[in-house]
N, C-alpha and C positions, 0 to 999 in steps of 0.2 A: 540224334541223326536227324536233319532236315527232312522236311517232305519232299524239297527238291531232290534230294539224294536218295530218297526211298523210292524217288518214281523213275528217276533216270532215264527219263523220257526226250528225245531231241524230236523235233520236227520241224521239218525244209529250214534246218540250220538255225533254231532260235529256241532256246532250253524252253519247255512248257512247264508250268508250274500252276498250282491252285490258286485261284481267287483268292485276294485277301477277304472280300467280302464274300458270303455266301451266294450262288447265283440265285437269280428269280425261275420261276418257270412258268411258261405257257404252254399248255396243252390245247390244240385246235380239234377236235373230234370233229369228223365228216360223217356225216350219217347218211346211210344209203350211197357212198362213194366206191364205184369199182377204181381200181388201180389204174385199169388199161383205157380209162377215161380221161386222162390227165394229160398234158403234152410232154411231161417230164418222162412219162412211161411210155410214151412212143406214139400217143395219140394226136394225129396231125389234124384232125376235123374238130379238135374242143378247142376253147381259149379259156387259157389258165396260166397266164403270166406271172401273177403272184407267186403262185406254188411253182412253177418253173425255177423262177428267179430265187426262191427259198431252197430249192433241191441244188441248183447250183452253187449257193455258198453253203450249202451242207450235206449231210451224207442222205442218200437215196436207197431205201431196202427194194430191192427188185421182187424178191420174193417173200413178202409178208401176209400171214395169214389169219384170219378171225379163230376162235376156237368154237363161235356160234354165231351163224347170220340172224341174231334179233338184238334189238338196241339196248334193253336193259343186261341182260346176263354178259353181253361184250364189253359194255361199260363196268360191269362189276369186276369183269376178268382186267380189265385195265387199270383198275385201282386197288386191286389186292394180289394180282400175279396167280390168281387160284384160277382151275377150271369149273364150268358151272358144276362137275359133280364136289367140289370141294367147298364152294361158296355157297351153293345151294338154287340159284337162281337159274330156271334153266328156261323159260319163256318170260314175257312181258307180261305183266300184269298180275303174277303170282308169286308171293312171297317177298319178305324183305329182308334186306342185307343184315345177317346178324350180328348185333353189337359185338360179341367178342372175336370176329375177325377185324385185323389191322387193316387199315385202308389208308392210302395215301395221303389225303387232306389231313387225316388226326396226326400223321405221323409228322407232317411239315409243321402244322402248327404248334405241337409241341417242340419244334426245333427253333421257333420265333417267328415262323412264316406269317404275315397276313394272307388271307385265304378268301376268294370269291369264286362261286361258278353261276353260270349264265346259260340256261338250258332253254332251248327250242320246242321240247315235244311232252306232252302229258304223259308218256311212257317213262320220263325219267323225273316225273314227280318227286319232291320229297319222303312222300309217305313207303317208298320202296327202300328206303336205307342210304342212298349215295349221297345224303346231305350231311353226313357225319364228317365233321373236322371243319366245315367250311365256316368262316364267320360270317358272310352272307351265301343265301342259294336262293338265285333269282329265279324261281319258275313259273313266275305269274305269266299268264298266257293272254290276258285282256288286252285289247288293242291288236291282236294279230290281224294278219290280213288274209288268212287262208280259210275261214269259216265258210267253205261251198255249203256246208249243212250244219246244224247247230252243236252235231255231235262230234266234230271232227276238229280237233283242239290242237293247235300248232302256233308256232310265233314265227315270223320273218325274220331272216337272218341279219337285217338291218337293224330291227329292233333290239335283237340281243347284242349284237356289236355296240350300239348306243349306249345301252348300260353297262357293258364291259369297261368301254373306253370311260365313262364317266368314273367308273369305279377305279381304274386304272390312274387318272389324273388325281386321285386324292391319295394315292402312296406316297410314304415317306421314306424315311432310311433305311426302315425294316425290307427285308426281301419278301416276295410275293410267289403266291402258286394261284395262277389264274387258269380256271376252266370256260374255255367258251365253246358250246355244242351247236352246230349248225345244221339244219335239218332241211334246207331248201332244195336238194336235190331228191326227197323223197316224194313217190305217188303223193296225189294226181299232180303232175307235170305241168308245168306252163313254160311257154316258148318265151314269154318277156319281150315282145314287141317292143316296148315304148323302150328298154335297152340296148337291145339287138336287132331289131327289125326284123327283117325274114329269116335271119341267118339260120334259127333253130326251128324253123317251123316243123321240118319234119323229124327232128330230135329233140324234144323238150327235154327229154332228159339232161341233157347237155347243156341246156341253157339254166339249170338249179345247177349244174357244177361251175357253169360261170360265172353266175351270181355270187356263189359261194366265195370263189376265187376273188370277187370284189370285194367281199367283207374279210376275207383273210389280207387283202391289200392295205386295206383300213387300218386293220392291225399291226402291220410292218410298219407303216407310215407314222403311225402314233409312236410306237417304241424307237423308231429312229429320230423323229423330230426331239426327243426327249432324251438321246444319250442313254435308251436302256437296249438297245440291240446287242451291244458287245457283253453285255452283263446278266443276259437272258437266256435259259436253255429253251429254244424252240421248238415242240414237237407236233407235228401235224400227222392225223392219223384217222384212218376210216374205220367204223365200228364193223359193217359187213357192206357187201355190194349189193346188184341188183342183177335179177335173171335176163330181164329185158327180151324175154321170149326165147331165151337159148334153153333149151331141154323141156320148153313148152312151161318153163317158170316164169311167170311176168314180173314177179315182184321179189321176194325173197320168204326166208324161213322155213321153208316148207323142204328143199333139197341142200346138198351137200356139193355143190359144183364150185368149180373156181369163180365162176361168175358173181357168186355171194361170198366165198370166204378170201378171194384175192383182194386185200385192202393196200392202199397207199401208206407208206410209213416214212416221213421226213425228219431229220432230225440236225438241225443247226444250233451251232455257237463257235465263236470262233479260238476259243481254246480247244475244244471239247472232237471238234467234228473237223475232217477235213474236207475243205471245200471239192464240190463236185465228185466227191467218192460214189462210187455205187457198190453196193453189197449183193452178192447175187446167191450168196446159202439163203436155203428158208430160214424163216423167223415165226415165232408164233407170237400173236398178243400176250400170252403170258409173260413175255419176256419182257414187256414194257415195264411194268411196275418195279422189278429188280434192277432194269438199268439206267429208271429215274433217280433211283435211291443212290444208285451207284454214282453215276456222275455228279449227284451233287453232295457226295461225301459223308452219305448219312446211312448207319448202321440198321438193317431191319430184318425182323426174320420173315420169309416167305415160302410159299409152297416148295417143296423139293423138286418139282416137275420144272419150275422157273428157273432162269439163267440170264445174269447179265451180259448183255453183249455189246460192254462201251469199247471193248477194244475193237471192234468194228469201224467205231466213228474214226480210229485213226489209222484206219487199213491195218489194223491186226487180224489176226484169225479167232476163232471161237470155236467151240466143239460144236459140231453137227448133231442135230437130235430130230426125232419127228416131230411133225406137226400134226395134232390130233384136233378132230372137229366133232360136233354133236347136232343133233337136232331133234328134239320131242315135240314139236309143233304139228307133225304128220297125226302123231296120236289125237292131240286134244281138237284138232280142227277136222279132222276127214277119217278118224277111224282106221288110219293108214298106221304101219310100223314105221318106230321111230329109225333115224338115220344115224350111222357114226363112219368116220373115214380118219385115213391115216394118210400123210405125204411122207414120204422117205427119199432123198435123193431125187431121182426123177419119177419116181413112182407113187401112185396115189391107188387107194383102194377105199371102196364106199362099200360098207356092210349094210345092206337092207335084205328083202327076201329074194330077190334077184339081183344077187351082188355085182360091182363093178370094178376093174380094175385099166387102169390107163398108164401109159408110157409116156408122160408130160413133155420130156426132151422131144418126143417126134411129135405129139399130137396134144399141144396144150390147150385146144378146144374140148376135149373130151368128147371125141366124137367115135373112136373104136376102141370096145369094151375087149379086152383080152383076156376076158375072166375064163375062158374056156381053154385057152392055149397056154396058160400059165398056171396051173393048178398049184404047183410048189409055191409059186411067190405070193398066190392068194392066200395059201393056206400060213404062209410066214406072216404076213400083213395083218390078217385077223387076228393069228396069236398076238399081236403088238397090240392090237386093239383091248383085247382081254387083258392083256397085264397093265394096261394104263388105266382101265376101270378098276383092276384089282387093287392097284396101286394108290388109287384117288381115295383120300379119307374124307368123306362127306362131314361138313360142319353144319350142314342145313341152314334153315333162314326162318325167320320169323313169319309168322302167318299174317295177310293182309286180306282183309274181305271188303272187294267191290262191291259198290251198287250196282245194279243192274246200269244206270244211266254210265259210270265209270266203263263197265264191260263194254258197252255200246259204242263208248270213244274209242276202245281198243279194237275193236270189230271192225270200226270205221277206218281204219288203220291198215286192215287186212292182218292183224295180228291174231287176235283170241278167235276160239271156236265157239261155236254156241253152245254146246254140252261136252261135257267130258264122256269119253268112252273107254270100255274095260281095255287094259292095256296086253301086253302077251301074257302076264301072269296069269291072266283068267283063263287060258287053255283055248280061247279063241284065236285062231289065225288069222291074222291081222293083213291087210293086202297091201301092196307096196305102192309108196306115194307116186311112183310111175304110172300105176293105173290109175291113182285118182285125181292127179292133177287137173285132167280134160275137165271133168265135171267141176273143179273148183273155178276152173276158167271159165265156163258156163253159166256157175254161179254168179260171179263177179260180173259178166255181162248182164245177166238178168238184172243184179243190184243197181247196174248204171241204168238201165230202165228205169227203175223204179225212182230213183234219185233224179230223173229227168221228168217225172211226169208222167210215164207211160206205164199205168199200174197194171192196165189189163194184159199189156203184152209183156211184163214181169211176168204175170200169174202164167200166162201161155207158157212162155220158156221153164219155168220153175216146171210144170208138169211134164213136159217135154224131158227135161233132165230124170225126173224121177220114174218116168216111163222106161228110162234105158238103164236107170240106178236106183232101183225102189230103195235100197238099204242105205241110202246116203241121207243121212239125218240132218244135215245143214239145209240139203234143199229142201225137206219139208219142214221144215222153221221157217225156211223164206218164204213157202209158199203162203204161208199162214199169215204172214207179214204183208204179204203182196196184195191178198186178197182182203186183208183189213183197210188197205190202202186204195183199193180199187173200189171201195165201198160194199162188198160183200162180206159184212161181219159173221152173218149168220153160217156161211160156208167156211171165213176162218175159225169160227168155234168148233166146227167138226173137225177141222184139222187139227187145232190143238188139244182136242179131248183125244183124239187119236194118239198123238205124241205121248200124252200124261198115262196111255196104257202101254206105253213101249216098254221094254225090259231098261232101255239105257237114255230114258226120259232123264232130262235135266229140270231142276225146279224153275228155271226160268219160264217154261210154258207153262207153269201156272200164273205167272204174273201176266204174259201174254194173253191166257184167257181171259183173265178179269179184264183186261183193255176193251176185247171185243165184246164181253158181255156189258159193258159200260155203255159201249157205241152203239149197241142195242137197246139202250136204258133199262137195261135187267139191273139195276144199281144194285138190290140188294144181293143177288148171287156173286156179283162181281166183288162186293165188300167180302163176300166169305171167300173167296179164291184169295183175294188180297191179304187176309188175315193168314191163310195157308203158307203163302209164301212168306210172310214175316215171321213165322215159326223156324224158319232156315235163315233169315237173312233181316234182325230186327232193324237195323240200321240203315235199311233201303231207303236211298232219297227218292227213286223213281216210285219204287211201290206206295211211300208214302203220298206222293205227289197225285198218284193214279186214285188212292182212296180219298185225298181232297176233291177230286172233281167229282168221283161218285157222290160224296154227300152233298157237292152243290146239287147234282141232279137232283137229290132226294129233297132238296131246298133246305138242309141242314148245314145253315150257312155258319154258325159258331164251331162246329165239328170241323165241315170242311178247310176254316181259316187255320185250325188247331193242327189239322194234319199238313198244310201246306206249309204253316210256317215252321214245323219239324222239319219238312223236306229241306227247307232253305237254309237251315242250321247244319245238318248234315251233308250238303252238298252247295255251299255259297256262291261256286263259282258257274252252275248250272244254268245256262240261257233257258232251257225249258221249263224251269222251277220258277225262276223270277218270271217269264213271261205268263204263266198259269196263276199265279199270286196276282199277278198286276190285273187279268182279267177278272179274278175274283173281287178285286178290292173295287174294280170299275163298276162291277153289278151291284155293290152296295153302297154305289155313290161318293165313294172316297177317292175322286180324281187325282188330286195331288199325288196321293199314296201310290197309285197304278200309275201313273206317270213315271215316278221313279223307277218302278220294278222293271217297267218297259225300256228305260234308259238302262239299268243294268243288265237284261237280256241283250240289248246291242253292244253292249261294251265288250261281252264274250262271244258275240255271234254278230258283228257290225253287217254282215250281210246276209241278216235273217228279215225276210220282207215281212211277214205277220205283225213283230212288235211295232214296225211302220205303220202298218194298217191301223192298228187298234190306237196309237199313240194320235193318229190322224181323229179317228172317232171320237176319243176323249176330248181332245183338244177344240174339235168342234163342236161339242155339245156346251164347250166352256166361252163358244164367242171368240176363241184365239183362230180365227183364221187364217191368217198369213203362215202362221205355223201349220196348223193343221192342213194346209195344201201343200206345204213343202214335206211332210211326211208322206203324205198320200202320193204324190208325184215319185217318192223314193220308193216306196213299193210298188208301184207299178214299172218301175226302173230295173228293180232286183227280180219280179216275179209278171212279166207281162201278159202270161196265158191265163192268168188268175182272176176271173170275171168279176168277183167281188171287188178285188182291189180296182179295176177299172170304174166300177160303181162309184165307189167312194170317192174317188177321185173326179169323176162327174158332178157328183153333188157338192163337194167342195168350192168347184168351180161354180156352181148355182148358186150356193151360200154366199159367195163374195160377189155376185152380179155378174159373174163372167158364163154369159151364156153360150155364147157361140164356141168357149173354149170347152165347153160343158160336151158338144154334141160327141166330138171325137171318142173320148172314154166312156159315154154311155151307149154308143154305136158298138162300141169293142165289145162290152159286157154282154150285149144282146146277140154280138155273132158268136162270143164263146159260148153264150150259154142262153140258147133261145128262150127257155123256161124261166130264166129269173124273174123272180116274184115281182120286181120293183123297176128294171130297168127299161121295159117297153113304155109304162107308163111316163116315168120322168122325162123320158127321151120326147115322148107326145107334148108335154107340157111344155119343155124348153122351145122346141119347135113351134108351136101356138104363139109362146110369148115374144119369138124371134119374129112371127109373122106380123104380130099386132104393134111391133115398133117401125116396121117399114112405112 
């Protein structure tokens, strides 16, 4: 019997048949994208013409939900069809997808597909296991334009799509699977005035989504120009949403409201998806994997909890099921209880110390908690969650050891906590995240003060937070960091020593204590702390780097170089390591090698002023004055409030005989730092020389 007879499907009077050649698959995942911020989902204030057009030519799922509001575990669910309890990844930065689990790319490659992945964020680095099955896994974040500080690693969507289009342009007759991950809607948001003028000045999150839409448009135009749009199954899906202040959650990961669970899902392909059809029934991202392999005509085992919803693409029905979600982030980051939720029909229940129940049919904003008036429904839905957890068979995940540098990159994205805390199993009753989220918001405000150079204000904010919530360990860790940045290392030392005495202290406090000891030139004591830390994490690039800095302070230069080179081997993409190696090499008179290390630091952190300033000094010492002046200017442009950078710029002008041009930066250096050891003297000399020329 033919395939046509087996299917027996007719759509709009035209017989539908399986393509002679297997379809290509394009999967575009939109990080941190709320469904209700797209035009096709009813948001009039946005600017998403490409996504709206794709929805018009395909099928839009009105109620699609992620199973976890975090990037890595959500993507693991998309590629396996499994819940976090099954695939073992619950948070970002912890674990690696087990090699025993079948993943989409591996399955497609075994079927003859060429496979390419292009990701925009460190949290999807190949080390976490999603690279399996891809011929190319492009997670190189060098050249990214969002390095607002050296540990905040991400890549602009234009760079991601540039590489994806270059790869797509080389495809031949074999079918392809191309995954494009776009991160531009993630905080910190940018209004992108150069593209959108003032349209998104008050809604910079929407600017990120509008920018993502432009990148989607580029991909669609590429497919159309090459006649691939009809032979490609196109899927656009969000991994999670964003709180945007609703329920006091600014970003995501901590709570399970629909602001972070409700994500866009659009599927388009002329033969498989009825144009303009909208599916109102709830679907989970666990359904994506089985739906894709079903649409591509590939048989594969998947989780029993998953189901294909291919029939919905042609306006057919499918079995309704509950949509579950989880987050363990409150435990790791805040010492609060984990959350679980379930959506069945129009009802949603959130299990937490203070549980919540909402009728989404009449209250989509989840503002009226019906937990007290619906005890029977609460009991029923709570039992559903218990049954889901009991039926989910954990497959576990491999261990991934993160260096402190890598952990700080995750912290900079608002993901990972400073220290682990006891889970519910310890017998200690954990608070509800609703009672901790205000503390977290205050800590983020203090962190912003620190990152913008207001260290003492950050100290005051952390102290105020600890006065109101003394058991909030992340605030104590932050206080130590803020004191160190404020030039109060002795006070920071006392804070970190008190943390190490705490019952729930993490080993990272040992490393932080070593850093503040070195800052006080207690190098031998600092080395002792670093050695203690290395007992638990011998491959920590950050610790080896700090050991090198301490050894340099002891003038043990060969040992310092050895430690820094080890740090560089362990973390070759760290801008901080490259920078410190450059400083060491410059002090040893190895100018060319130091310049190469500064350039490497700028490759991974292009907007970091310090490497530019050090390059200016080194180039000036080599009498390469035009180059030196260029880097000195760049350092001042990036960090105009730094007195040393202003001073260096003034000196570079003097070295080139540009005395009048030196007056401004030397004066600014003195204004910023009246006790600057050299600015006043140099300024006096320049003015005297100018007077003699008159």
